[in-house]
N, C-alpha and C positions, 0 to 999 in steps of 0.2 A: 346664517346658521344652516342652511345647506349645505354650503362649503365645507366648513366644522366637522357636520355629522359625514360626511362620505370620506374628509382625511380621517376622520377615530376608528370608523370602516376599515378603511384600508390600509387603517395601521401608520396613519403617516402624521400625527398628530403630534406633538412641539409640547403638549402638555410634559412635565419631569413629579415624576414621585420618589422622595429623597425618606428613604425606607431608614428607617433608627434600628440598630442593632437588637434592640428590647422582639423584632417581628423576624428579624430573621438571625438569629443565632452570632455571624460571622464577627471574629474580632481579628484585631491587627499584627495577633501574636504567629495566627492561623500563614499567615505570610512567609516568606523566608527572610534571612537578614536582609540578600543582595535586594529583594524587590521593595523593600520597607526604605534602606537606605536611598533608593533613586529617586523611591517619593519623596521621602524628606528631604534630599536634595533640590530640585528642580522646585519644589513648596518655599523653601528656604529661598530659593531665588528667585522670587515674585511667583511663578508660575503656577498652572493647578496642574496634580497628577492626581492618576487612577486606575488601580490593575481592571486591567479588566478583561471579558470572552471567557475565554473556553476555562482558565485560574476559577473567577467569581462564579462560575458555570459548578465546575467542578465539586468547590469548596461547598458549595449549600449544600451537593448533596453528598456530602461526607466519602467526597474521591479524592486522593492527592493528586494533585498538579504535575505534571513531568515538567512542568515549565510556567512563567509568569510574564504575562507580557502589560505594559502602562502603555496607557495614554495622556497625554499630555498639550494644552495648549501652546508650548513652544515650537519652534522651527527648529530644523534636525540641525542646521547652523547654531544657533543656541544649544541645542546639551550637550553635544558636543564638548566645548570645551568646560562644563563642569563636573566634565568625570579624564582620572589619566587614562584609565583604558577605552575606546571607546569609539567607533568607525561608525562611518556613515554607508549605506547599504542603498541598494535596490535602484532599477532603474526607473522602472514605471511609477512608484513611489515610493521613494526617499526616504529611512527607514534608519535608528543609529542603534546597534546589538552594544550596550556595555557590559564588561568583563569585569568581575569580581566574584578572586580564588575562582572556581569549575564553576560558575555559575555566570551563564549570559541573559542578561535582561534586555528583552526588545522592548523596543521608545518608540511609538509612533506619534506623529504628529494627528491632532483630529480633522478629516476626512469627511469633505463632502461630498454627495452626491444627487447631482444634477443632470439629471433624464436630458436636459435638452441643449448642456451643451460637449457630455461624455462621448467622445468619438465613440462610434457604431458601424456596425459590418451587417447587410441587407437582412439579416435574420434578428436583428435585435442585441448582438452580442456585443458587449461593452468591450472595446479596442484599449482605449487610453482614458483616463477620470485623473489623472494626476491634480487633483486641485484640494485645497487646504480654506477647513470652514468651519465651526463649531459643535460644540457635544453634544445636542441635537440634529448635528445635522449627520454626523457620524456614527450616532446609534442607528438611525435612521436607514444607513447603508452597508448595514451588517446584515448579516444571510435570515436566522433566525430571533424570536425572540428570548432565547433563552442568554445566548452570544452578547444581546447588547446591556450587559448590567457593568454597573461601572463600582467599583468599591472604592472607597476612601477611605486612606486609613486614619488619617485626620480627624474628621467623627463618629470614625467605622461607621457610616451611611451606605446603604446599596444606591444607587439612583440608578432609576427603572423608566424607561419612553414609552418602553410597547407591553406592559403588561407577564415582561420574562419571569418574576417572583412566580408571580398567579399560576401561567405554565405549568412553570416546576411543579409547582405542588397538587396539580393536577396529571400530571406525567405527560403530558404532550408537547410535540416539536411543530410548531407556528411558524411561517414562514412570514417575516417584515415585508408588508402592502401586497402586490397585486402578484401573487403564484404564479401565474402564465411570463406575468413580464419580470420578477426578480429572474426567472429561470431563464428566458431569452436572453438578459442583460448575460448569464455565465450556466451555461449545463451543468457543471460542474456541482452545485448547488444542491442538486438531485439528489449525484451518488452521495452527497454528503450528510445529506436528512438521512437519507439510508444508514449509512455509521450512523452516527450517533444517537439512529431512533436504535437500535440493532446495540448499541455498545452501556449507553442509560438505560437501556431498557423504556426509552419514550415512546409515544405513538404521535405516525405524524398525525396529524389534524385532516380529516374531508376535505377543504379545500387546497392545502397544502400539498395534498396526494394526488388529489382527481386531476392533474392537466399533465402528468407525471409519464402515464403509457402514451397517452398522446407525442410529447414535446421526447421522447427520449431518442429518436432521429439527429435532435441537434447535437450530440453524445459525439455524434460525426467531425464534428465540426470544430473540438475540443481539438488542438495540442498536443500530439501524440507521448511529447513530453509528460507535459502533464496530468494527461489520465493513467501514464505512468503511476508517476505519483499520487494518486488518488487511491487507486487499485492499492496499489501495497500501504498505503494504509490503513484503509480499508484491511485486506489479509493478514494484517500484522497486529489487528487491534487489540486480539484477545477472544471475537467472538465475528471470527471468519463464517463461519454455519449462520450465524443466527443473519450474517452480511448479506450470505450469498442468497438465502432461506427471503429475504426480502425483496434482497431488489428480483428474484422471481416475482412475487406479488406483484413488484406496481410494474411489473415489466418493462427494466432494464439493462436484462442479460443480455439483449439478442447485441449482437456483435463486439461484444466487449472481450468474450473469452468460449472461442468456439465450441470449447465440451458443453458451455452454460445452458448451448443452443439447444441441444441433441441431450443431453447428461438423461432426462425422463425417459428415454428411450434404448438408454442401456442402463440397466439395470446393475448391472456388474459394477459399468464402471463410477454410479451415481455412488455406491458401495464402497468402491475405494477413494474417492473423493473426499465422500462424509468422513471416511477412516482418518486422511492424511489433512484435515483441517483441526479436527478435533485435537488432534494429537500435535500442533500447532498451538490452539486455542492453550492447552495446555500448560506449553514448553512458556510463552507470553504472560500468563497470568505469575507462573511460579519464578518469572523474570529467570530464564535460558537462555541462552541464545539461540536465536531461530533463524537457517536459511529462506534468502528470500528466492535462491535459485532452487534450495528443493521443494521451497510450495509450488514452481510456478511447474516445473517439472511431473509433479503429481496434476493437477490441473488438465495439462496437456495431454498428459502418457496416452490418454484411451483415444485419443485423433491421430496420434502419431501410428499407432497401434492400426487401427481401421485404414491409414494411407500406405500403414505398410506392409498391410494383409491384400491391400489390394494391391498396391504395386507387383505381389508374389504371384497374384492369380494371372497378372499379365507375360510374366515368363519373367521376373526381375527370380535373384539372387538375395536370400533373404536377407545378406549380412548389407548389400548394395540394395535394394529398399528399404531397407532402417533407415540406412544413412539419409536416402531419397528423401522418406517419410518425414527427417525432423528436419532435413532443409524447407520442406513443403510450410509445414505446418510453422516454424520460426518465422518464414519471411510472410506469413499473411501478421501470423500476432507480431511483428516488430513493426510494421508498417500501421497498426493501430494504438502499441500501448509504449512503444519504443523502448523496449527492456533491451540491454546495455551487454556489449558484449561478453566485458564477464561476468555474469552469468546467462546466458546463451551459453560457453563455454561452460561452463561447471553443468549444464542444464543435460548437454550433448555426451559429456561422458555420467552421465548419471544412466544414461539411455541404450548409450551402446555397450554397459557393462552387465545390463540383466541377463544377454542370451548367452554374457558366458561362466553366468552361474549354472548352468548348463553342465557346462562343463567340468566334471569334479576328477580325473584322470592325472597322472603323469605330471609333470609341474607346474598347471597350469593358477591348482589350486595355492600354492606360494607364491606366484606371480602377482594373483590375484590380492593378497594381504596385505600384498607390499607396497600395491596402489594407495599414492596420498586419498583417492577420492571411494578407498572403498568403506568406508565404516561409512561414509551419505550413500552410498548404490544399496551397500547391506540395509539401511534404514529403509528403503526404497522395496527390497525385494520384500523385509515385515509387513509392510504396509498390502504391497500383493497377499502375501501368505496371507494374512488377515482376513481380504477380502474375499477371499477364495481362488482370484485370480491364478496362483500358481497352488499347485498340495504343498502344504503346512509342510511335509516332509524335509523339503526343498530347503529352508530356512532352518531349521534346529542342524541342519548337517552343517551350512556355512557357520552354524552362530557355535557348537560344539569341537568345529574345527580352528576356529579363529580364538578359544582359549586353549589348545592341546596341545603336548607337548610336543616331543619333536616325531616320541617312537605312536604314540598314539598316531599323530595325522600322518604319518607313514599306513599304519593298519589299516586308516578311516578309506586314504583312496581306492575309489574306482578300477574295476581291471579298463586296461584303456580298450573300446571298441571300432574306434571310429579307423578309416581306414588309412592305413600306412604310407606314409610320403617317401617314393624309391627314390632311395641314392643315388645319386648322380656319379656315374666316371667321372671319373678326370682323366682328359683328353692327355696323353702321352704327345710332348713337343717335336714335333720333326727337325732338324739338325739344321741350322741355316745351310743354307747353300753356297758354298764360298764364288768370291767376286769375283765379277770378268776382268779378265784381262782390260785395261783402257785399247792397247793393239787391236783384241779381239773384236 
């Protein structure tokens, strides 16, 4: 009885609650044709099949899922032959991607989470746990209760092992099992909890929140590429402002982005970042394209500015100081977040074009508006102007210049007050000396 009580407190109970449609309101019609078809084919082949995870959670909250995942007791090699277009992927854990039209459904086999057999490092982070299991074991290894809900399209029941439905109704995000153990197994769960809480409007349960600040140093041991992917999801969630505020509240911002470490000490920088994040959230929610390079450039801009000014104070010329500052900041960040070269190249262009907006004479403005990155650099300038970092008149001038006709542009140019370059006089070539006779 004591063991049963402890397992129930820690969220390890295998007792299952099969909730009928009358109590949750989710119907099979809410699934996409591809997800419903995959479940039907698997079931007709003699296997169980459930829509699982974020798709069920979002449907219950009235949110349209971006994709659908299916969990089954069939092994990957049993799933693949059932579909004309299917591919087995993954190394740590094999999955099957079933492609139907433009949609891809990810099919995973029920997976066990055995803490005694899983390979871990010295801090408890799971390195390898490629073990198949039962549905109850699969539910136990998931991170949060609201992500451990299984929808059966055949019966329209929601299978709930850990009280996820009740947590959704209470708008609470609760980790499955002992929070400290689960965070040590995978520190990224702390970031994911912040993102889901901000995105879905859920409150982190007290026990789920308590160890985060203390275990934040574990994030340093997460592979940079994985940390970058998770940060990108957070920043492009449509709720980036709320996510970063929550990161700061729970103590996770330290070390992820240097700007977030000192943002409270830079009121101007905080306003700039807040505006950039708000604009990004608006574009994401309106389903308009968003550039990750622009977003990371905004988050790190004031770090670049601070490093550049420090170098200028030591006697470096302004252009060289900016170039060296960009190298300094990006070297630090790429070591932690593995920002791709494609993104860092665009970030450099955005940053290096900012001083050139000050030059509004001669042919320089014409060359600026013809640059492939002009629009992105101008949007960056607009955020700087809105935050008070540069005069609003500067942004207005470039906005007018970009849309003006040739005559208006010519009239808008400012007089060139810069030092003129001295023309170098071409030296006359001296006539070649006649060849010396061999006899001489």
